[in-house]
C-alpha positions in Angstrom: 238.4 232.1 34.5 241.3 229.7 32.3 243.2 227.5 34.8 246.9 228.3 33.0 248.8 226.0 35.3 246.7 223.0 34.6 247.0 223.3 30.8 250.7 223.7 31.6 250.6 220.4 33.2 248.4 218.4 30.7 250.4 219.1 27.4 251.3 215.9 26.9 247.4 214.4 27.4 245.9 217.7 25.0 248.5 216.6 22.3 247.7 212.7 22.9 244.2 214.0 22.4 244.9 215.6 19.4 246.6 213.1 17.7 243.7 211.0 18.6 241.3 213.3 17.0 243.1 213.5 14.0 243.3 209.7 13.6 239.8 209.3 13.8 238.2 211.7 11.7 241.4 210.8 9.3 240.2 207.0 8.8 236.7 208.0 8.7 237.1 210.4 5.7 239.4 208.1 3.7 237.1 205.1 4.1 233.9 207.6 3.7 235.4 208.9 0.4 236.2 205.2 -0.8 232.8 203.9 -0.5 231.4 207.3 -1.8 233.3 207.2 -5.0 232.5 203.5 -6.0 228.9 204.7 -5.3 228.8 208.0 -7.1 230.5 206.1 -10.3 227.8 203.6 -10.2 225.5 206.2 -9.7 226.7 208.4 -13.0 226.9 205.2 -15.0 223.2 204.0 -13.6 221.2 207.2 -13.5 218.2 205.7 -12.2 220.0 204.3 -8.9 221.0 207.9 -7.8 217.7 208.7 -6.3 218.0 205.8 -4.4 222.0 206.5 -3.5 221.3 210.1 -2.3 218.0 209.3 -0.8 219.4 206.7 1.6 222.7 208.7 2.6 220.3 212.1 3.3 218.3 209.7 5.7 221.3 208.6 7.5 222.7 212.1 7.9 219.3 213.0 9.5 220.1 210.6 12.3 221.3 212.4 15.1 224.7 211.8 16.5 224.4 211.0 19.9 221.3 208.6 19.2 223.3 207.0 16.5 226.4 206.4 18.8 224.8 205.2 21.7 222.5 202.7 19.8 225.6 201.0 18.7 227.1 200.2 21.7 224.8 197.5 23.1 225.0 196.4 19.2 228.7 195.9 18.3 230.2 196.7 21.8 232.3 199.8 22.9 235.2 199.9 20.1 236.9 202.0 17.5 234.4 200.4 15.3 231.7 202.0 17.5 233.0 205.5 16.7 234.1 204.9 13.2 230.6 203.3 11.2 228.8 206.8 12.6 231.3 209.3 11.2 231.5 207.1 8.0 228.0 207.4 7.5 227.4 210.7 7.8 230.3 211.6 5.3 228.3 209.8 2.4 225.9 212.3 1.7 228.0 215.0 1.3 230.7 213.1 -0.5 228.6 211.6 -2.9 226.7 214.4 -4.1 230.0 216.0 -4.5 231.4 213.8 -6.7 228.6 213.0 -8.9 228.1 216.9 -9.4 232.2 217.1 -10.5 231.5 214.0 -12.8 228.2 215.5 -14.3 230.4 218.9 -14.8 233.0 217.5 -17.4 231.9 219.1 -20.7 230.3 216.6 -23.0 232.5 217.8 -26.2 235.5 216.5 -23.4 234.3 212.9 -23.1 233.4 212.9 -27.0 236.5 213.9 -27.4 238.1 211.4 -25.2 236.3 208.6 -26.4 237.6 209.7 -30.2 241.0 209.3 -28.8 240.3 206.1 -28.2 240.1 206.3 -24.2 238.0 203.1 -22.9 235.4 203.8 -20.4 237.5 203.0 -17.5 240.6 204.8 -19.0 238.4 207.8 -19.5 237.0 208.2 -16.0 240.4 208.3 -14.3 242.6 210.3 -16.8 239.7 212.7 -17.7 236.7 212.7 -15.7 238.3 212.6 -12.3 241.2 214.8 -12.7 238.2 217.6 -14.0 236.0 216.8 -11.1 238.8 217.4 -8.7 237.6 221.1 -7.4 234.1 219.6 -6.5 235.5 216.5 -5.0 237.7 218.7 -2.7 235.1 220.9 -1.9 233.2 218.2 -0.4 236.1 216.5 1.3 236.1 220.1 3.1 233.0 220.0 4.2 233.2 216.5 5.1 236.1 216.9 7.3 234.5 220.1 9.2 231.6 218.0 9.9 233.6 214.7 10.9 236.1 216.8 13.1 232.9 218.1 14.8 231.0 214.6 14.7 234.5 213.2 16.8 234.2 215.7 19.1 230.6 214.3 20.4 232.2 210.8 20.1 233.7 211.5 23.7 230.5 210.4 25.5 231.8 206.7 24.7 234.2 207.4 27.4 238.1 208.2 27.9 239.1 205.9 25.2 237.6 207.9 22.4 236.5 211.8 21.8 240.0 212.9 20.8 239.5 216.8 22.0 235.8 216.0 23.0 236.8 214.0 25.4 238.4 217.1 27.4 234.6 218.5 27.2 232.7 215.5 28.5 235.1 214.4 31.4 234.6 217.6 33.8 231.3 219.8 32.2 231.9 222.1 35.2 235.4 222.7 34.5 235.5 225.6 31.9 239.3 225.4 31.3 239.0 221.7 29.9 236.0 222.3 28.5 237.5 225.3 26.9 240.6 223.4 25.3 238.4 221.1 24.1 236.2 222.9 22.5 238.9 225.8 20.9 240.9 223.1 20.0 238.6 221.2 18.2 237.4 224.7 16.3 241.0 225.4 15.8 241.5 221.8 14.1 238.7 222.1 11.7 239.7 225.7 10.6 243.1 224.4 10.1 241.4 221.2 7.9 239.5 223.5 5.8 242.7 225.8 5.2 245.0 222.9 4.2 242.5 221.3 2.0 241.6 224.9 0.3 245.6 225.3 -0.2 245.5 221.6 -1.6 242.6 222.4 -4.2 244.3 225.3 -5.7 247.6 223.4 -5.8 245.9 220.8 -7.6 243.9 223.2 -9.7 246.1 225.7 -11.2 243.9 226.6 -14.2 241.0 227.8 -11.8 243.4 230.7 -10.7 244.4 232.0 -13.7 242.8 235.3 -14.1 240.1 236.0 -17.0 241.3 238.7 -19.3 240.5 242.5 -18.9 237.3 243.5 -20.9 238.4 245.6 -23.9 
């Protein structure tokens, strides 16, 4: 049974944990994207290293999150870095694959046309290739955001300083109301982030919304 008076008495704490959850996830998503973008561009330009980059990212993604969070504590201590390192590592496999796929999706004739117009290699990348890769890049961001929000919840095992909404799940596992607040809150946050990024994707790629002409 849900204890509504407890929820009413802890609105401030719930909002605070929600803000912490968003902050932890956002930091990981931004740092992970920056690292992955660099790795993806290098992988596209030096194609033989892509299997190595994708393989390492895939191996990191298979490491159980509970084990990785716990293993880092004796190595680097208990701090925000302990939380962010695993969160960033888990984003790499999603980001790298989607960014590479996005860059690979740019038609060869478009690249040739950009070269013919005098674009430098970096100019072509920023002005032509990356904009056209946006749909797949945002698709990767959507996947990474949902995954990261879930992993932030698990970081609650590190204590009351972390975990965002996951703190409520681990603080008193036998108190159903607190567990539900943490669990349902995390799910709602993930769904909200996915919906927001989906809307952003549609706004940034209006050409993808153009309906094909009716068949004769």
